[in-house]
Backbone as a ProteinNet text record, in pm:
[ID]
protein_1_A
[PRIMARY]
MLGSVSRVLLIEDDPAVREGLELALTRHGHRVRAAESGEQGLDRLRADLPDVVVLDLMLPGMDGFEVCRRIRAVGEVPIIMLTARGDDMDVVAGLEAGADDYVVKPVQPRVLEARIRAVLRRVGRDQAELERYGDLTIDRAGLVVAHRGVPVSLAPTELRLLLELSGTPGRVHTRQQLLESVWEHGYFGDSRLVDACVQRLRAKIEDDSAAPVYVQTVRGFGYRFGPV
[TERTIARY]
-2289.6	-2194.6	-2264.8	-2365.2	-2442.9	-2532.5	-2546	-2622.5	-2535.2	-2409.1	-2311.4	-2181.7	-2080.3	-1952.9	-1879.9	-1844.7	-1770.9	-1621.5	-1546.5	-1401.5	-1336.9	-1262.2	-1196.8	-1046.2	-982.9	-836.6	-792.1	-720.4	-671.8	-522.6	-484	-343	-298.8	-223.8	-184.9	-49.5	46.8	180.8	197.6	115.7	128.2	69	151	100.7	-15.7	-9	-115.7	-247.1	-240.4	-362	-414.3	-324.2	-363.9	-433.1	-372.2	-429	-560.4	-567.2	-690.9	-807.3	-782.2	-888.6	-926.1	-827.1	-855.3	-947.1	-918.7	-1000.9	-1142	-1151	-1281.8	-1367.6	-1309.2	-1386.3	-1427.2	-1340.1	-1374.8	-1494.4	-1495.7	-1608.1	-1737.8	-1726.4	-1845.2	-1887.1	-1820.5	-1865.4	-1794	-1686.4	-1611.1	-1499.7	-1461.4	-1343.6	-1228.5	-1131.1	-1026.5	-894	-831.6	-693.8	-613.4	-503.2	-425.1	-291.2	-241.9	-110.9	-40.2	91	165.9	237.8	225.5	289.4	204	229.4	156.1	181.9	307.2	343.3	272.4	273.7	205.8	55.7	2.1	-140.7	-183	-102.1	-134.6	-129.6	-35.1	-28.8	-155	-196.3	-316.4	-441.5	-443.4	-557.4	-577.1	-470.1	-479.9	-519.5	-472.3	-498.7	-637.1	-683.3	-803.8	-930.5	-917.3	-1033.6	-1130	-1088.1	-1173	-1293.3	-1392.7	-1509.2	-1481.6	-1389.4	-1354.7	-1211.5	-1141.3	-1004.4	-1002.8	-942.9	-919	-769.9	-734.4	-597.5	-541.4	-432.4	-362.3	-283.4	-291.4	-220.6	-71.5	-35.3	103.6	178.1	200.3	272.3	419.2	508.5	649.6	667.6	771.2	791.6	686.7	609.6	500.4	387.6	361.6	261.2	119.6	22.3	-115.6	-172	-122.1	-170	-136.5	-12	30.3	-43.1	-62.6	-138.8	-280.5	-341.5	-476.9	-482.2	-385.4	-382.4	-366.4	-282.4	-260.6	-384.2	-453.8	-578.4	-679.5	-691.3	-788.2	-751.6	-624	-581.9	-627.6	-656.2	-690.8	-830.7	-897.4	-1028.6	-1103.2	-1226	-1314.9	-1359.2	-1279.1	-1313.4	-1321.2	-1419.7	-1428.7	-1305.7	-1260.3	-1142.7	-1180.6	-1156.4	-1170.9	-1031.9	-990	-854.5	-854	-745.7	-722.4	-618	-651.4	-557.3	-530.3	-403.5	-363.5	-425.1	-471.2	-532.2	-627.9	-713.8	-806.3	-741	-618.6	-541.9	-604.3	-632.7	-698.3	-620.7	-489.3	-407.7	-413.7	-401.3	-406.5	-542.3	-647.1	-782.3	-809.2	-782.2	-809	-724.1	-595	-507.4	-555.5	-601	-651.5	-777.6	-868.2	-991.9	-963.7	-870.6	-835.7	-765.6	-697.4	-632.3	-733.2	-857.4	-962.2	-1029.6	-994.9	-1060.4	-1208.3	-1290.4	-1434.3	-1474.4	-1396	-1430.9	-1305.1	-1313.8	-1198.2	-1243.1	-1153.1	-1174.5	-1047	-1062.5	-947.6	-903.4	-773.1	-717	-716.6	-723	-737.6	-874.5	-874.3	-996	-1085.1	-1210.3	-1310.6	-1367.7	-1352.2	-1399.6	-1545	-1630.1	-1771.6	-1790	-1707.3	-1715.4	-1669.9	-1557.3	-1507.2	-1605.8	-1663.2	-1762.5	-1880.7	-1926.9	-2040	-2005.1	-1881.5	-1839.2	-1829.4	-1779.3	-1770.4	-1909.7	-2001	-2136.9	-2202.1	-2176.7	-2236.3	-2183.2	-2051.8	-1995.5	-2039.5	-2057	-2106.1	-2253	-2331.1	-2470.1	-2475.4	-2386.3	-2384.7	-2353.8	-2261.4	-2224.8	-2341.1	-2413.7	-2517.1	-2649.7	-2670.3	-2800.1	-2814.7	-2933.4	-2961.6	-3107.7	-3136.5	-3272.7	-3292.4	-3417	-3445.4	-3441.8	-3441.7	-3454.1	-3320.5	-3327.2	-3215.9	-3250.3	-3162.5	-3191.8	-3088.7	-3135.1	-3045.8	-3056.8	-2941.5	-2933.6	-2825.3	-2867.3	-2768.7	-2682.6	-2552.1	-2459.7	-2436.2	-2503.6	-2481.2	-2596.4	-2561	-2660	-2635.5	-2742	-2731.7	-2823.2	-2764.3	-2839.1	-2842.7	-2954.2	-2962.4	-2966.1	-3028	-3034.6	-2897.4	-2826.6	-2695	-2581.9	-2613.9	-2512.4	-2400.7	-2442.8	-2348.4	-2374.1	-2267.4	-2275.5	-2192.1	-2247.8	-2175.1	-2183.1	-2075.7	-2071.5	-2044.6	-2141.9	-2135.4	-2112.2	-2178.9	-2172.9	-2053	-1960.5	-1839.8	-1857.4	-1844.7	-1861.1	-1763.3	-1812.5	-1731.5	-1705.9	-1580.8	-1545.8	-1555.5	-1651.6	-1673.9	-1649.3	-1586.6	-1573.1	-1712.4	-1731.2	-1865.2	-1929.5	-1852.8	-1911.9	-1943.3	-1861	-1889.2	-2019.8	-2037.1	-2159.7	-2280.9	-2267.8	-2379.6	-2417.4	-2317	-2344.2	-2416.7	-2371.6	-2438.1	-2581.8	-2603.2	-2738.7	-2829.1	-2774	-2853	-2891.8	-2796.3	-2824.5	-2916.7	-2889.2	-2967.9	-3107.3	-3130.5	-3263.7	-3368.6	-3323.2	-3414.8	-3350.7	-3349.2	-3283.6	-3337.2	-3245.2	-3283.4	-3299.4	-3312.4	-3327.9	-3191.7	-3187.5	-3063.9	-3048.8	-2932.8	-2900.2	-2791.5	-2814.7	-2708.8	-2602.8	-2484.5	-2378.3	-2420.9	-2490.4	-2533.9	-2633.5	-2723.3	-2818.2	-2745.5	-2643.9	-2568.2	-2486.3	-2432.1	-2359.7	-2451.4	-2574.3	-2667.3	-2716.1	-2738.8	-2796.1	-2690.9	-2573.8	-2469.4	-2368.2	-2321	-2219.7	-2279.4	-2404.6	-2474	-2400.8	-2347	-2271.1	-2356	-2468	-2549.9	-2487.4	-2517.9	-2484.2	-2334.8	-2253.7	-2111.5	-2030.1	-2094.8	-2023.3	-1932.3	-1836.5	-1737.7	-1769	-1800.9	-1842.7	-1732.3	-1606.2	-1497.7	-1512.6	-1576.5	-1604.2	-1686.8	-1786.1	-1874.5	-1798.3	-1727.8	-1659	-1552.9	-1477.1	-1373.2	-1435.2	-1545.1	-1611.8	-1672.1	-1728.3	-1783.6	-1672.7	-1556.4	-1445.8	-1404.9	-1395.1	-1356.3	-1463.8	-1590.6	-1700.1	-1703.5	-1688.4	-1688.1	-1575.4	-1458.9	-1345	-1374.5	-1470.6	-1500.2	-1620	-1715.3	-1837.8	-1860	-1785.6	-1804.7	-1703.5	-1745.2	-1649.5	-1551.4	-1601.5	-1517.9	-1558.8	-1474.4	-1510.5	-1516.7	-1456.2	-1463.7	-1596	-1666.3	-1798.1	-1893.7	-1928.4	-2005.6	-2148.5	-2193	-2329.3	-2417	-2358.8	-2436.8	-2438.7	-2323.1	-2316.9	-2280.1	-2381	-2364.9	-2362.2	-2281.2	-2273.6	-2379.5	-2451.6	-2542.6	-2477.9	-2412.1	-2326.5	-2403.2	-2343.6	-2403.7	-2502.1	-2533.8	-2632.3	-2578.6	-2531.1	-2483.9	-2472.1	-2531.3	-2517.1	-2651.9	-2661.4	-2778.4	-2734.7	-2821.5	-2797.2	-2878.4	-2806.8	-2875.3	-2937.1	-3033.4	-3097	-3004.2	-3019.7	-2935.7	-3010.7
-5769.1	-5830	-5907.5	-5844.7	-5920	-6015.7	-6137	-6236.8	-6314.7	-6271.9	-6344.9	-6345.9	-6409.6	-6418.8	-6285.7	-6224.7	-6099.8	-6128.2	-6042.2	-6056.1	-5966.5	-6026.5	-5953	-5959.5	-5843	-5837.8	-5809.1	-5903.4	-5891.5	-5861.8	-5745	-5705.7	-5704.2	-5806.2	-5826.4	-5898.8	-5844.3	-5903.3	-6016.9	-6020.1	-6124.8	-6255.6	-6360.4	-6484	-6546.2	-6547.2	-6609.7	-6534.9	-6402.7	-6321.8	-6335.9	-6328.8	-6336.2	-6468.7	-6577.1	-6708.8	-6731.1	-6682.5	-6698.9	-6622.4	-6497.6	-6417.5	-6470.3	-6514.5	-6569.6	-6691.8	-6777.9	-6896.5	-6858.1	-6766.4	-6727.4	-6660	-6570	-6499.3	-6594.1	-6689.7	-6789.4	-6872.2	-6907.9	-6984.1	-6904.4	-6770.7	-6686.5	-6661.7	-6723.1	-6714.4	-6613.7	-6552.1	-6456.8	-6527.9	-6470	-6517.3	-6426.3	-6479.7	-6398.3	-6416.1	-6304.1	-6304.5	-6229.9	-6286.9	-6229.6	-6178.1	-6072.4	-6015.2	-5986.8	-6004.3	-5987.1	-5853.5	-5769.7	-5637.3	-5539.6	-5410.9	-5309	-5315	-5336.7	-5344	-5460.4	-5576.5	-5692.6	-5669.6	-5601.9	-5572.3	-5484.3	-5383.3	-5296.2	-5372.3	-5464	-5547.9	-5634	-5694.5	-5778.6	-5695.1	-5573.3	-5484.3	-5464.1	-5436.9	-5413.4	-5540	-5653.5	-5779.1	-5836.5	-5822	-5893.7	-5809.5	-5674.8	-5586.2	-5629.7	-5623.7	-5670.8	-5580.7	-5636.2	-5557.9	-5477.9	-5525.4	-5457.7	-5494.6	-5398.9	-5420.8	-5416.9	-5519.2	-5521.1	-5496.9	-5385.8	-5334.9	-5312.8	-5383	-5359.3	-5229	-5144.2	-5016.3	-5031.5	-5121.7	-5133.7	-5237.1	-5205.7	-5294.5	-5255.2	-5351.4	-5316.7	-5253.3	-5172.7	-5106.9	-5000.2	-5013.5	-4920.2	-4946.1	-4849.8	-4874.5	-4862.1	-4898.8	-4901.3	-4765.7	-4659.7	-4525.7	-4491.7	-4521.5	-4493.2	-4582.6	-4708.9	-4799.9	-4745.4	-4700.5	-4645.3	-4524.6	-4435.1	-4317.4	-4355.7	-4455.3	-4497.3	-4564.3	-4640.8	-4701.6	-4593.1	-4493.8	-4386.9	-4300.5	-4292.3	-4210.7	-4268.7	-4399.6	-4464.6	-4525.6	-4532.5	-4596.2	-4575.2	-4624.2	-4599.7	-4728.1	-4835.4	-4960.3	-4935.4	-4991.6	-4972.7	-5029	-4957.8	-4998.4	-5006.1	-5121.7	-5139	-5158.4	-5069.6	-5079.2	-5155.4	-5227	-5298.5	-5221.6	-5182.3	-5108.3	-5186.6	-5184.7	-5265.6	-5215.7	-5094.5	-5038.4	-4929.1	-4887.2	-4780.5	-4645.2	-4631.4	-4508.5	-4397.6	-4283.5	-4174.4	-4130.4	-4117.3	-4069.3	-4165.7	-4296.1	-4396.2	-4395.3	-4393.7	-4399	-4277.1	-4158.8	-4035.5	-4030	-4065.1	-4062.9	-4160.6	-4277.2	-4375.3	-4328.1	-4269.3	-4218.4	-4104.2	-4017	-3905.5	-3953.8	-4067.9	-4124.4	-4185.2	-4205.1	-4253.5	-4381.8	-4436.5	-4560	-4533.4	-4635	-4622.3	-4665.1	-4752.1	-4806.7	-4865.8	-4907.3	-4970.6	-5073.6	-5167.9	-5270.1	-5278.1	-5281.9	-5285.8	-5430.4	-5452.5	-5583.9	-5607.4	-5731.7	-5854.1	-5860.9	-5896.2	-5891.5	-6011.4	-5982.8	-6087.3	-6111.2	-6231.1	-6254.7	-6216.1	-6237	-6201.5	-6051.5	-5974.8	-5828.8	-5783.3	-5836.2	-5799.6	-5838.8	-5957.2	-6002.2	-5906.7	-5861.7	-5768.5	-5635.9	-5588.2	-5461.9	-5475.4	-5589.3	-5612.5	-5613.9	-5687.7	-5693.8	-5555.5	-5477.6	-5344.5	-5254.1	-5256.5	-5168.1	-5211.4	-5341	-5387.7	-5351	-5351.9	-5306.8	-5158.8	-5080.7	-4938	-4914.7	-4991.1	-4977.1	-5017.9	-5122.3	-5178.5	-5106.5	-5017.9	-4950.8	-4845.3	-4829.8	-4719.3	-4678.6	-4559.8	-4507.8	-4437	-4424.4	-4362.3	-4210.1	-4145	-4001.6	-3930.7	-3825.3	-3733.7	-3606.1	-3564.1	-3448.9	-3339.8	-3213.6	-3099.6	-3006.6	-2971.9	-2878.8	-2777.4	-2659.9	-2561.7	-2618.2	-2621.9	-2674.3	-2824	-2885.4	-3027.4	-3110.9	-3216.7	-3308.8	-3448	-3512.3	-3646.4	-3740.6	-3841.3	-3946	-4066.3	-4086.1	-4192.8	-4331.2	-4341.2	-4470.4	-4511.4	-4416.4	-4446.7	-4429.4	-4377.3	-4350.5	-4263.4	-4154.7	-4061.2	-3922	-3854.7	-3718.7	-3628.7	-3513.2	-3419.2	-3279.8	-3204.4	-3065.9	-2978.4	-2892.1	-2809.6	-2894.6	-3009.7	-3096.9	-3189	-3174.5	-3257.7	-3369.3	-3495.8	-3605.7	-3594.3	-3624.4	-3621.1	-3764.6	-3798.7	-3934.1	-3942.1	-4020.8	-4035.5	-4179.1	-4195.3	-4327.8	-4376.7	-4507.9	-4559.4	-4497.4	-4480.8	-4424.8	-4277.6	-4204.7	-4064	-4052.3	-4139.5	-4137.5	-4172	-4274.9	-4315.3	-4203.2	-4134.4	-4023	-3911	-3878.9	-3774.2	-3812.6	-3937.4	-3982.5	-3976	-4012.9	-4010.8	-3867.9	-3776.3	-3637.5	-3569.9	-3589.5	-3521.1	-3580.1	-3697.9	-3757.9	-3678.6	-3599.7	-3515.8	-3378.3	-3295.5	-3164.5	-3080.7	-3017.9	-2932.1	-3003.4	-3134.7	-3210	-3230	-3211.7	-3230.7	-3378.1	-3434.5	-3572.7	-3570.8	-3636	-3647.1	-3743.6	-3735.8	-3828.7	-3972.9	-3995.2	-4130.9	-4182.8	-4097	-4138.5	-4175.3	-4098	-4126	-4254	-4277.4	-4402.6	-4522.6	-4511.2	-4622.9	-4642	-4532.5	-4543.7	-4562.5	-4504.2	-4511.3	-4621.6	-4625.6	-4724.6	-4851.1	-4843.7	-4956.4	-5005.4	-4910.3	-4945.5	-4956	-4887.1	-4891.9	-4815.3	-4859.2	-4784	-4763.6	-4858.9	-4852.4	-4786.1	-4711.6	-4645.7	-4535	-4497.9	-4395.8	-4272.9	-4160.5	-4041.2	-3985	-4023.3	-3975.2	-4025.2	-4139.5	-4187.7	-4086.1	-4029.1	-3932	-3803.9	-3749.4	-3621.9	-3630.2	-3739	-3754.4	-3767.9	-3842.3	-3860.4	-3729.2	-3651	-3520	-3430.8	-3431.1	-3348.2	-3387.7	-3518.7	-3564.1	-3529.6	-3545.9	-3515.7	-3367.6	-3282.8	-3138.4	-3097.9	-3159.9	-3125.4	-3154.3	-3244.5	-3284.2	-3212.7	-3168.2	-3111.8	-2964	-2909.9	-2769.9	-2680.3	-2558.5	-2461.7	-2419.1	-2405.4	-2367.7	-2457.3	-2556.8	-2652.1	-2587.3	-2468.9	-2397.4	-2323.5	-2303.6	-2238.5	-2322.9	-2441.4	-2536.1	-2489.9	-2518.5	-2488	-2612.3	-2728.4	-2851.4	-2927.7	-2968.2	-3044.1	-2946.4	-2906.7	-2802.3	-2859.7	-2798.5	-2836.5	-2761.1	-2832.4	-2770.5	-2791.4	-2688.4	-2700.9	-2756.6	-2857.4	-2919.3	-3030.8	-3046.2	-3147.9	-3246.7	-3196.2	-3288.1	-3217.5	-3279.4	-3226.3	-3224.8	-3137.1	-3135.8	-3103.8	-3135.8	-3102	-2978.4	-2871.1	-2746.3	-2676.1	-2589.2	-2561.7	-2491.7	-2526	-2469.5	-2356.4
3932.7	4023.6	4133.7	4196.3	4293.5	4218.8	4271.4	4200.8	4105	4086.7	4006.9	4085.7	4030.2	4100.5	4088.7	4200.6	4198.5	4202	4135.8	4127.9	4232.5	4324.1	4432.6	4414.2	4414.5	4415.6	4558.3	4618.2	4755.4	4752.3	4805.2	4808.9	4955	4994.7	5134.3	5137.4	5212.1	5211.6	5312.4	5418.3	5519.3	5465	5446.8	5384.6	5460.3	5594.2	5671.7	5655.2	5662.3	5645.4	5503.5	5407.9	5267.3	5235.5	5278.4	5248.7	5322.7	5447.7	5524.5	5463.9	5423	5363.5	5225.4	5149.9	5017.7	5029.4	5125.3	5145.9	5189.8	5286.9	5339.6	5232.5	5155.1	5052.6	4939.5	4908.2	4806.5	4852.8	4980.3	5034.9	5030.1	5033.4	5025.2	4880.7	4786.4	4648	4561.1	4613.7	4533.5	4457	4345.8	4275.4	4315	4386.7	4448.7	4375.6	4342.1	4296.7	4402.3	4445.3	4553.9	4502	4565	4533.9	4665.1	4667.7	4791.7	4801.4	4699.8	4702.8	4624.4	4647.1	4574.1	4425.2	4389	4247.1	4177.9	4244.1	4187.1	4180.5	4281.6	4282.8	4166.4	4133.5	4021.2	3889.1	3877	3756.4	3745.1	3858.1	3857.6	3827.3	3877.5	3853.3	3704	3632.4	3488.4	3412.8	3462.5	3392.1	3421.8	3547.3	3591	3595.8	3601.2	3608.6	3719.3	3844.9	3955.4	3979.5	4050.4	4090.9	4217.7	4300.6	4425	4462.3	4524	4570.2	4722.9	4784.6	4928.9	4946.8	5010.2	5007.4	5146.9	5178.6	5304.4	5292.7	5394	5388.7	5414.8	5504.1	5545.6	5461.1	5334.7	5244.7	5238.5	5217	5196.7	5059.2	5043.4	4914.3	4893.4	4785.8	4760.6	4860.1	4948.1	5051.4	4996.2	5080	5036.4	4999.3	5062	5028.7	4883.1	4843.9	4707.1	4607.5	4644.8	4558.1	4537.8	4645.8	4639.3	4545.7	4558.7	4472.2	4325.6	4298.7	4159.9	4100.7	4183.4	4135.2	4101.5	4190.4	4168.2	4047.9	4015	3901.4	3768.6	3766.5	3640	3638.9	3752.7	3754.3	3882.6	3886.1	3999.2	4068.2	4056.9	4124.2	4275.1	4345.5	4490.7	4561.5	4664.5	4741.5	4889.2	4950	5095.1	5151	5241.3	5294.7	5427	5448.3	5573.2	5652	5773.4	5856	5983.5	6027.7	6142.5	6271.7	6271.8	6392	6348.3	6439	6406.3	6421.6	6371.8	6385.5	6301.1	6364.1	6294.1	6171.3	6184.5	6073.6	5956.2	5983.8	5877.2	5807.7	5887	5830.7	5744.4	5797.2	5721.9	5595.6	5607.4	5490.6	5384.3	5426.1	5330.9	5261.6	5336.8	5278	5181.6	5219.2	5131.6	5005.4	5013.9	4895.9	4800	4847.4	4758.8	4799.3	4916.5	4960.7	4991.3	4969	4992.9	5133.7	5194.1	5324.8	5386	5512.6	5576.1	5677.7	5704.4	5805.9	5889.4	6021.7	6111.7	6134	6128.9	6159.8	6310.4	6356.6	6277.8	6211.6	6084.9	6004.6	6034.8	6065.4	6076.6	5937.1	5881.4	5744.4	5722.2	5822.3	5805.3	5791.1	5864.4	5854.8	5716.5	5671	5539.1	5430	5441.8	5344.7	5341	5457.3	5462.3	5396.1	5419.2	5358	5206.3	5159	5014.9	4953.6	5015.5	4963.5	4962	5067.3	5075.6	4965	4942.6	4840.7	4701.9	4678.9	4549.6	4528.9	4637.4	4625.7	4588.4	4648.4	4617.6	4470.4	4417.4	4277.1	4187.3	4229	4143.4	4144.3	4240.6	4248.6	4139.1	4091.4	4000.9	4014.1	3966.3	3964	3830.9	3788.9	3660.1	3672.4	3553.3	3536.8	3519.4	3436.4	3417.7	3492.5	3581.1	3666.2	3641.2	3647.6	3628.7	3748.2	3801.5	3913.8	3878.4	3832.4	3790.9	3678.2	3698.3	3597.4	3610.5	3706.9	3733.5	3676.9	3602.6	3547.3	3604.1	3650.3	3708.7	3631.7	3570.4	3501.7	3594.8	3663.9	3763.1	3697.9	3582.2	3515.4	3463.5	3403.4	3347.9	3446.7	3565.9	3668.6	3612.6	3545.7	3485.3	3542.7	3582	3633.2	3542.4	3508.6	3424.5	3485.2	3470.1	3516.7	3395.4	3362.5	3242.2	3118.4	3116.1	3000.8	2994.5	3087.9	3088.9	3191.6	3150.1	3246	3362.8	3481.6	3603.7	3648	3668.2	3711.5	3863.5	3911.4	4055.3	4097.5	4213.2	4273.1	4314.2	4326.4	4357.8	4481	4587.5	4709.1	4692.1	4617.4	4588.7	4510.2	4411.8	4332	4417.1	4499.9	4584.6	4682.3	4736.7	4827.3	4754.2	4633.6	4555.7	4522.8	4484.1	4453.1	4576.6	4691.2	4815	4852.3	4847.8	4886	4785.4	4655.7	4553.2	4537.7	4594.4	4587.8	4663.3	4761.8	4840.5	4858.7	4754.5	4763.8	4878.8	4951.8	5062.9	5195.3	5191.5	5315.9	5382.4	5513.2	5588.6	5625.7	5594.4	5629.5	5736.2	5847.6	5947.6	5896.4	5955.9	5917.5	5943.5	6053.3	6085.1	5981.4	5936.8	5833.6	5704.8	5670.9	5549.1	5563.2	5682.2	5704.5	5683.3	5729.8	5718.6	5575.4	5502.8	5368.8	5260.3	5277.5	5174.9	5204.6	5330.5	5367.7	5429.4	5471.9	5534	5659.2	5735	5854.4	5979.5	5978.7	6098.3	6213.5	6333.4	6453.9	6472.3	6429.2	6457.7	6346.8	6259	6150.8	6199.6	6115.1	6146.7	6062.6	6127.3	6054.6	5966.4	5991.4	5906	5763.4	5744.4	5610	5532.4	5598.5	5534	5501.5	5599.2	5579.8	5470.6	5468.8	5366.6	5228.2	5218.5	5089.7	5041.1	5131.8	5095.3	5038.9	5101.4	5053.9	4912.7	4887.2	4754.1	4650.5	4689	4597.6	4562.9	4662.1	4637.7	4542.6	4559.3	4474	4327.2	4301.3	4164.4	4102.7	4185.1	4126.8	4158.4	4252.4	4290.8	4219.2	4184.7	4131.5	4238.8	4360.9	4474.9	4591.3	4621.4	4726.6	4863.8	4878.9	5006.8	5022	4911	4914.1	4830	4877.5	4796	4768.9	4647.4	4606.7	4615	4581.2	4572.8	4705.7	4754.1	4879.3	4991	5065.9	5165.6	5307	5391.5	5532.5	5612.1	5694.2	5790.4	5926.4	5973.9	6091.1	6211.9	6272.3	6388.6	6356.4	6225	6187.7	6083.9	5969.7	5866.8	5732.3	5628.4	5492.6	5421.1	5321.8	5235.7	5093.2	4998	4858.4	4824.6	4786.9	4749.2	4869.8	4847.7	4718.4	4620	4490.5	4386.4	4318.3
[MASK]
++++++++++++++++++++++++++++++++++++++++++++++++++++++++++++++++++++++++++++++++++++++++++++++++++++++++++++++++++++++++++++++++++++++++++++++++++++++++++++++++++++++++++++++++++++++++++++++++++++++++++++++++++++++++++++++++++++

């Protein structure tokens, strides 16, 4: 995707915002398909198979939260949500629905472009070797994770977080370090992105997400992988 034209599905009901972002992203080299409703966006998703979805949360009819959940139910395409404000409830609900990142409106095209590039880089990265940790197997070259031999479907950011943590088992990573290495947000990152992603990842790879074996909390510091 990087180094070639990426396919962006933009789901936004406001015509001015939709047209402005479509123009700006096209100028940055993306191929953009736009939808004005959640229902239309889901139809376009099935038809176009985008590399990334930019999704407004406050849509008429089927809102962005429901659209996000439906996308996650059928696939792992990266989702960047657009929220009208930095409202804690909206952000947390969107992340829990499966979004990988968010941008607060009014959207600065350069900021959105940077987030798109970052999420596509996360998807495109890989490393060699097949690794086994207890019942968990990680194929870094194939970007495949299995639990007791059964493949686990992970969203791109969940996979990138797992790869980052498991790359140095036992090492404690602060939330800020993870924001910089996984989300590429730097100083102004939002730690809720990390916590929400950890919760989703645990639900998929742990036998008991309340007593995690793989992705462990180090209270007051951050997270570590294992020891298993």
